[in-house]
Legacy VTK file of the C-alpha trace (Angstrom):
# vtk DataFile Version 3.0
C-alpha trace
ASCII
DATASET POLYDATA
POINTS 96 float
94.553 95.768 95.365
93.393 99.226 96.404
95.171 102.396 95.292
97.888 103.101 97.871
98.044 106.827 97.115
94.322 107.138 97.854
94.751 105.120 101.039
97.573 107.415 102.152
95.365 110.456 101.603
91.939 109.220 102.703
92.137 106.151 104.949
93.241 107.908 108.139
91.963 111.118 109.737
94.570 113.873 110.162
94.776 113.197 113.915
95.505 109.519 113.181
98.118 110.444 110.567
99.818 112.746 113.059
99.716 109.982 115.688
101.189 107.430 113.270
103.889 109.941 112.295
104.862 110.276 115.951
104.969 106.477 116.345
107.146 105.808 113.309
109.624 108.587 114.084
112.922 106.854 114.728
111.608 103.326 114.130
113.647 101.075 111.900
110.947 98.387 111.871
107.833 99.971 110.391
106.120 96.645 109.789
102.398 96.380 110.356
103.023 93.916 113.185
105.319 96.353 114.992
102.839 99.232 114.662
99.941 97.042 115.842
102.023 95.964 118.850
102.762 99.601 119.752
99.102 100.590 119.357
97.920 97.647 121.474
100.352 98.665 124.209
99.133 102.269 123.972
95.576 101.038 124.417
96.539 99.607 127.818
98.167 102.885 128.862
95.408 105.403 128.113
92.285 106.183 130.084
89.208 104.173 129.103
86.536 106.206 127.338
88.675 109.280 126.712
89.636 111.015 123.498
93.061 109.357 123.577
91.416 105.922 123.665
89.276 106.838 120.650
92.401 107.927 118.777
94.337 104.760 119.630
91.452 102.405 118.858
90.499 104.203 115.636
94.076 104.122 114.398
94.491 100.459 115.362
91.263 99.516 113.597
92.316 101.261 110.395
95.814 99.753 110.442
94.262 96.292 110.864
91.961 96.899 107.865
95.017 97.063 105.602
96.721 93.965 104.255
100.403 93.482 105.059
101.229 94.280 101.430
99.166 97.484 101.479
100.838 98.533 104.730
104.334 97.995 103.327
103.494 100.043 100.233
101.936 102.719 102.435
105.164 103.164 104.407
106.635 104.816 101.297
104.260 107.750 101.992
105.347 108.112 105.630
105.558 110.457 107.329
102.087 111.464 106.213
101.189 115.020 105.301
98.692 116.373 107.792
96.514 119.406 108.254
96.359 118.781 111.984
96.620 121.851 114.191
97.099 122.199 117.908
94.434 124.852 118.347
94.636 128.575 118.572
97.648 130.474 119.796
95.183 132.753 121.588
94.793 130.012 124.204
98.408 130.311 125.367
98.490 132.287 128.629
100.623 135.411 128.778
103.615 135.540 131.114
102.992 137.525 134.261
LINES 1 97
96 0 1 2 3 4 5 6 7 8 9 10 11 12 13 14 15 16 17 18 19 20 21 22 23 24 25 26 27 28 29 30 31 32 33 34 35 36 37 38 39 40 41 42 43 44 45 46 47 48 49 50 51 52 53 54 55 56 57 58 59 60 61 62 63 64 65 66 67 68 69 70 71 72 73 74 75 76 77 78 79 80 81 82 83 84 85 86 87 88 89 90 91 92 93 94 95
């Protein structure tokens, strides 16, 4: 079996970790099947070919690469630490 700590740090990009964190927030059932179901539903709700679709499909692909046992061990590291930022505060328009 692969090292779960390394998987938690290196398997997902920060954007995917942030996305998974938002999915698991408030979920009691964090099983791989439940997460796959949510991601498959999200795939039907986002625009084809956009950045959101890339995020959903990339995350789904990486979740599916993990065994059920690896996924269950990985949930101990959730929510993931991320270095994801929302961009620069300079982009926020000033009030008129």
